N, C-alpha and C positions, 0 to 999 in steps of 0.2 A: 572591930577589926577592919582596917582599910587596906587598899591595894598596896600602898607604900610599905606597910608592915611586912607584907609577903615578899616584896622585892628586897627589902633590907635583910630579911631573914635568909633568903636565897643567896644573896651576896656574901653574907657572913658564913653560911654553910659551905660555900664553894671556896672561899679564901681562908677560913679559919684564922683570920687575923683582922682585928678591928680597924687598924690603920688602912690596910689595903682594901678592905670591904667598903670603908667610908669613902675612899677615893673613887672606887668604882661606881658608887651611887651618888657621888657629888654632894656629900653632907659631911659635917664635922664628926669626929670620932665620938664626942659626947652625945651628939644627936642620935647617932646610930645606937649607942649603948642604951640610951633612954627609950628608944622605940622598941628595941628587942625586949627590954624589961617590961614595957607595956604589953607586948604580945604574950610573953610568958605569964604575966599576971592574968590576962584574959583567958588563956588556955588552962591555967591552973597547974602548970608543970614547967620544969626547967628544960629548955631546948639545947642549952650549951653548958658545959662545965668549964669554969675559968680557974685554972691553976697557975698562978703567977702570970707569966707572959703567954702561956699556952692556952689555946682555945680548942676544946673537943666537943663534937656534937654528941648529944645523948641519944639513947635508943629511941626515945619519944621524938626527938628532933629529926632523926633519920627517917622515921616513919612519916612524919609530917612533911618532910622534904619531897618524898615520892609523890605525894598528892599535889603539893603546891606547884611543882615543876609542870605537871600536866595542866593545871588550872591556868598558870601564867602563859603557857604556850598557847592555849586556846584563846585567851584574852588578846595576846599579841597578834595572833593570826586573824582574829576578828577585826581588830583595829586596822591591820594592814589591808584586809579585803575591802573594808568600807572606804578607806582612803583611796585605794586603787580604783575602785568603781566610780568614786566621786571626782577623781582627778585625771580623767583621760584627756591629756593635753595634746595639742598639735601645733604646727607652725614652726617658727625658727627663733633661736636665741642668738643674738650677735653681741659678743662681749669682747672686751680688751683686757689683757693682763700683762703686768710687768714680768720681766724675765724670772725674778725670784719666785713669784707665785706660779708661773707656768712650768717650773721645773718639777714641783711636787704636788702642791695642793690642787691646782686646777685639773690636771689629768685625772686624779682620783675622784674629784667631784663630778667630772663629766661621766666617768664610768658608772658612778652611783646613780646619777640623774637619768642616763640613758637606759639603765636597767629598770628604773621605775616608770619612765616615760619614753618608750621606744619610738613613738610617733613624732617626737620633736627633733628637729635638726639643730645641732649646736655648732656654731661657728666661733672659733677663738682666734684672736689676733694678738700676737706678742708685740707690744709697743711700749714706749716710755710713758711715764705718767702724764707729761704735758701733751703727748700725741693722743693718748686715750681721751684726755679732756677735750681736745679739739675735735676729735672724731665724734664724741658725744654731742658737742655743740652743733656739728654739721649734720647730725642725724644718721651717721653711718654705724653707730653702735647703740645697743639698748642699755648697757651699763658696763662699768669697768671695775676691776680690782687692782688697786694701785696705792702708792703713797700719795699723800695730799699734794696736789699740784699747786702752782702759783695762781692760776686763773680759776676762780670759783664763782664768777659773776652769774653764770647761767646754770650752775651745777650745785648739787648738794652732796656733801661728803658725810658718809656714815662710818665712824671708826669701828674697827674690829678688835684691835688690841694694841698694846704698846710693845714694840720690838727693840730689844737691846742689840746694837751692832757689836761686832767682835773684830779683833785683830787677826788677820790671816797671814801666816808665814809658812815657809817651807820647813820640812823636818830638820834641815841643817841650819836654820836661822838661830842666832844666839838666844832668842826669846822662845824657842820652840817648846822648852820644858817648863816654862813659867806657868804658875797657876793663874796669874793675872798680870796686867801691865797698866801702869798709870799713863795717862795721856802725856804728861810732861816728859816721860822717858822716850817719847818719839821725837823729841827735839833733835834736829839734824840727822834723823834717821831717813833712809831712802824709802820713799813710798810711791805707789801708783794709785791714783784716785780717779773717780768719775769726773768728767769735765764739769765746769762751772755752770753748765746749762741745766744740771740736775738739781732738784730741791735737796736731795740727800747730801750733795756736796756742801751746800750751805750749812746743814746741820753739823757735818764733820768739821768744817772750818771754824764754826762758832765754838766747838769743843776745844779745838787747838787754841783759839784765842783766850778762852777762859783758863786754860792750863799754862798760858804763856809759853807755848811750844811752837817751834817753827820747823816743821819737817822739810826735808828736801824732796820736793815733788818732781821726780825724774820723768814721770810720764802721766798723761791724762788720757782716759779712754771713755768710750760711750757705751761699752758693754761689759758685763761682769765676767763672762767666760774667758776672754783674753787676759783680763786682769789676773784671774786665778792661775791661768797658764803661765803667765810671766812670774808670778810669785813662786810657783812650784819649782822653778829651775834657777832661781836667783836668790840673792840676799835682800831683795826688795819686799816690803810688806804692803798690805792694803787693809782697808776697813770696809767690811761688807756684812750682810746678813749671814747668820750662822747657817741658814737654809741653803745658801749659795755654795757652800763648801761640801763637795761630794767626792773628794779625792783622799786617798790614804797618805799622800805625800804632802798634804797641806794641813796645818794645825789651826784650830780656832781657839783664840785666847780671849777671855773676858777683859774688857777695858774699864778702867775706873778713873774717877777724879778729873773730869766727869765722865759718865758713861754716855756715849752717843745713843740717842733713842729716837726712833721715828715711828709713826703711826700709820699702818696700812688700813685700808677700808674700801667700802664701795663708793663709786661715783655714779650718781643718777642725774638725769635732767630734772630741773626744778619744775614743779607744777605740771607733771605729766603722769598719767595713770600707768602703772606698771602692769605688764602682762602677767597672767597666772604662771606661765612657764618661767619668767624671770624671777618671780617671787619664790617659786619652789627651788630654783637653782641657788638663789641667794641664801635660803634657809639651810641648804646642804653645806655651803661654804661656811656659814656661821657655826654650824655644829662641828664641822671638821676642824676649824681653827680653835674652837673652844676645847675640843678633846686634845688636840696637839699641844696646846699651851698648858692644859691640865697635866698631861704626862710630863712635859718639860719641867713644870714646877715641882712635881713629885720627885723627879730625878735630882733636881737641885737641892731639895730638902734632904734627900737621902745622902747626897754627897757631902752635905755640911755636917752630918752627924759624926 
């Protein structure tokens, strides 16, 4: 019997659903089912009754759960105590983040980090990807979270995930109730886009070229917030990250044929030793983005059923 068997058992006991429990512990449904069967074989009794799609915990399973929860709690508290005593960090983290990250992910990561390491001062600057790169080169930042910039000569880019961009329109726009929009359908449509100084604009322009679409670019801006504001009150559309849309009067619609995709990640200076505080903060960002994208994938799978 291994620790993972107990965590899988607890997840299934709480969810009473193999699909949801598998997603919670980040394994496939077949792996979870196999591990539960191994545990039952070792204990010599059934822990769950499976009747069709229903999963019910047995009396033996309920009794086992009472003891397992206490054991896992002791293990987790022990691990947390050791890590806390070993990771007493001080100093300062200087990081740069693009607007999209600074709206949701970074504030949550700062909150978690400061709870774990209250002696560290965190300084976050909201900048464009190119400005983050230049500030890193100049030694004014320790690391950045951004989309891949043009200049990587003195930097290293560590991808986090691939992000599909969406069409943003007002609730009154003709496309507002569409399930998806093809890029070619934006031909001669009024749009507002980031200026050509942004790497993201090059990604979008390439998608238009591939779709043989020529939209009417009525405005170019250097910030996402005013673009969303313009979209909310007009028939003008834009293409942004889904995370940038936090208004009830703006709809996010998937784009296809092709789908604009960009890759956010960490920016580090090459050949430089990272501080312990920076490594810890980066680990929190990785975990949070993995969890966020895991939940997003689960919602998409559920919606497609």
